[in-house]
N, C-alpha and C positions, 0 to 999 in steps of 0.2 A: 504494500500500500504506500501511497504518498499523500501529501497534503491536499492535492487536488481531488483525489478519491475520497478524502474525508470531508470535502465540501468547500475548501478554501482555494480559490484560484489566484495565486500570488501574481502571476503575470497580468491577469485581468485587473487586479487591484492597482498595479503600477500604471497600466494604461489609463485607468480611470483618473488617477491623480494627475497624470500628465494632461488629460483631456479637460480638466477643470482649471488649468493654469491661467487661461486667458480671463476667466471669470474673476479669479483672485486679483489679477493685475488691474482690472477695472476699478478696484477699490483702493488702490495704493495711495498713501499719503507721504509727504516728504520725510516724515519722522520714522518711517519703516526702514529698518536696517537688516542687512543680510538677504539671503535668497530664499525663494519659495522651496519648501520641502526639507528644511533643516530639522534638527531634533528640538530646538527651541525657537521661539519667535521673539524678535527684539524690536523695541520701539523706544525712540528717544523722546523724552518729554518736550513739549513745545516751550519755546522761550517766552519771556514776558510775565511770568507768574512770580509773585512775591512769596506767597505761601500756598503752593499747589496742593490740593487734596485730591487723591485718587478715589473714585467712586466705582464700585463694581456691582454687577448684577448677573444673575443666571436664571434661565427659565426654559421651558419647552413649549410645545404646541398642543399637547394633550390629544384627546381622541378625535380632534378635527382631522388628524392623520388617517383615521379609519375611513372618513368620507373621501379624502383625497385618493386613497387606494381604491375604494369602491367605484369612484368616477374615473379612475386612472388619469388623474390630473394633478401634477406635482409641481407646477411652476409658481404657485402662490404661497405655499406653506413656509418656504424659506423666508419670505417677507414677514410672515407672521412671527417667525422665530426671532428675527432681528428686532421687530417692533416690540415684542414683549420684554426684551431686555433693555433696549435703548430708551423706550418711554419710561421705564422704571427709574433708570439713573438720571433721566432728565428732570425728574421731580425734585432732585437735590440741586438743580441749576447746573448740572454737569453737561459738558460737551462730550459725546462719545468719541473715543480715540481709536480703539481697535476692538475686534470681535474674533472669537474662535468658535468653531462648531464641533459637535460630536454626532456622527451618523452611525447607526448600528442597524444591521440587517442580517437575516439568515443566509441569504445568498445575494451576492452583488449583482444588481441590475444597473449597468452603467448608464443607460439612457434615463432611467427613472431618477437615479440619484444625481445625475448631471443637471436635470431639471430642478431638483431641490437646491443644489448649490447655485445655479443661476438665479434662483429666487433670493437666496441669501446674499448674493452679490448685489442684486438690485436693491434689497433692503439696506445693505451697508451704504450704497451710494445715496439713498434717500436720507439716511441718518448722518452721512458725512464721515463714517468711520472706515477703517481699513480692515479687511478680512486677512488676518496675518497668519492663521494657522488652524489646525483642526485634526480630527482623527476619524477615520472610517474603519469601523470594526465589522468584520464578516464572521458571524457566529452561527454555523449550521445547526439546525435543530432548536435554536433559541427563539426564533420568530417564525410565525407562519409564512408560507410562501408568498412573496410579493409585498410583505409588510416590512416596515422599518420604524425606527424612532430617531428623533433628533433633539438635541439640546444645544443651547447657546450660552456664551459667556462674553460679557461686554465690560470694558473698562473705560471710564471717562475721567475728566478733570474739571475742577472748579476752583476758583480763588477762594481761600478760606473765608474771607470777609463777605463773600457773595453767596456762600452756601445756604441753601434753604433747608430748614429742619422743623418748621412749624412754629418756632418760638417767636417769629416776627408777626404772627397773626394778631390783629386787634379787633375788639368789638366794633362792628360797623363795616368791616371789610366785606366786599361783594364777591360772591361766587360766580365765576364765568365758566359756563360749560362749553367745551368744544365738541362738536358732533362726532360720533363714531362713524366708521364706514360700514357698519353693520354689526354683526354679532361678535366680531373680532375673534378671540380664541378661547372663550370661556362659556361653559354651559352646554358643551357638545354631547356630553353623556346623556343629558336630558333630551336634547334634540334628537339624537340617534334612537333613544328609547321610543320617542313619539313617532318617528318615522317607521320603525319596525312594528310597533303596536298597531298602527293604522294602515300599514302597507302602502305608504305614500310614494308616489312616483316622483323622483327627483327632477324630472323634466316638466312637472306641472308648475303653474304660476299661481302663487297664493293670491287671494283677494286683496286688492289695493296695491299689489306689487307689479312691476313691469318686466321682471326677469324670472327665469326659472329658479326653482329651489337650489339646484346645483350651483348656479352662478352666485346666488345670494349667499349660500352657506360657505362657499369657498372664496368669497371676497376677502382679501387680506386685511389685516389690522392696519389702521392708519398710523403712520409714523409722524409724530408732531415735532420732532427735534428742530428742524431748520426754522419753521415759523416762530416757535417759542424762543429759541436762542436769539434770533434776529430781533424779536420784540424786546427782550431783555437788553440787548445792546443798544436799542433805540430809545430806551428810557422807561419802558413799562416796569412799574414797581410791583413785581409779583412777590407776595408774602409767603405763599405756599402753593404746592401743586399735589394733585392726587391722580394717579393712573387708575382708571376704573376697570379692574380685571375681576378675578374670581371673588365672589362675595358682593359684587355690584357696588352701588352707591352707599348702602348702609354700612358695609364693612370697610370700604377703602377711604371714604371721606374722613372718618375719625383719625386715620393714620397721619393726616397732615395738620391736625389741630393741637394747640396747647391744652393743657388740662383745665384751664379756666374758661374755655370757649366751647360753644356748641355751634352747629350749623343748621339754620332753619331753611328748609328747601320748599319751594312751591312746585308741586308736581305738574301744575298746569302751564308752567313757563316755557316748556320746550315741546317740540313735536316728537312723539315716540314713533319711530319708523313702523310701517304696517307689518313687517315680518314678526315683530314682537307681539302684536295683537293676534296674529294668526297662530303663533305658538301657544299663547295663553288660551285662546278659544278652542283650538284643536285638542290640547291636552287638559283642558279644564283646570288650569293652573291659577292659583290665587295671585292677587296683585303682590302680596308680601313675598311670595316665593319667586315671582318674576323679578322683583327688584333685588332679591337676595342672590339671584343666579346670574342675571344678565346685566349688561351695561345700559340697556333701555335707551340707546341712542346717544349716550354720553361717553366719550372716550377719555377725556382729560378734563379736570377741573382746576382752575386757577383762582386763587384768592388775591384780590387787588384792592387798593383804596377806592372808595366810591367815586372819587373825582376822576379816576382813570377807566371807569367801567365802559363808557361809550367809546373811548379811544381804543380799548382792547377789542371790543366787538367789531369795530370797523377795520382794525388791523387784520384780524383773522378772516374776516369776510373778503378782504382783498387777496388773501391766500386761498380763497375758495373753500374756506372751512366755516360752515355755519356756527355762530356763537350766540349764546344767550345768557342773560342774567337769570340765575335759577335760585338764588337765595342770599343770605347774609350771615355773618358771624354774630352771635349773640353771647351774652354772659351765660355760662353753663358749665358742664362737666365733661366735655369732649365727645358728646354724642351727636348723631344726626337726627333732626326732628322734621317731621312732615312727610315721611315716606310710607307711613302705615295707613 
């Protein structure tokens, strides 16, 4: 026997790595040192920082990958992977610098995983970070045929004096919601259960929607990095940010609040995309469970002084991101009020 008979094709793996080289090169920044394919990836810190703080984040895409496999469409989940990590570190005010990925599969399908890496490359370009390394693990018998898992690791930088940690939030600050591009990457176990239970065709178009379920459900997570960082550099006084991921608004908004403030939200202040109405009606899901599972049309929330609320809304609308005032900070104990 040899390694290939055991299920691992080393030559195919080498060919795959060489085939993704140009996708990696598309993300290169001046600070990247060394060549593609080394044992370690090197990155020189940008100049101009007095007290640079490195901010790191890691995440995956979850069971959205099951739908990608079911639809045999793998070109968007890589964007999701970058978005979940880059948006997280953005909430500290950090600029993403570099990204690494981990791809694991039972048997290497070069075209499938090249599509995944192409998406990661596009996500890195949207976030302005370099894809500087990764790992592709071929593990026969560990994953069902055709399936894979991906994880991402992102490192960014922020000046210590400009780092956001929630302590800057004051009573009266306004919550600005930036619209999501859809479901993003959370709640897919519930979505898949609903699809299976009701034997729903992914090519069907839900009421109020203009695209098929397949297109809606595989729409990648919005990456907010560039418009938010440009807003900060242009004078927007962001006091705190929350990335609305697993747990929705009720769980993620308190993560950006100081202990002496709560956030009062007006549920009528933004338009919930029709896909969420369809999910709730089809699955007979309560409003509380919908808000605790999905982003409900809100991908990122920024807390800003009331005097800058209109400025912020117009700024993001110019970036073609719908933005809304959805609430305000009040004296409290770090909770979110108004979503029940």
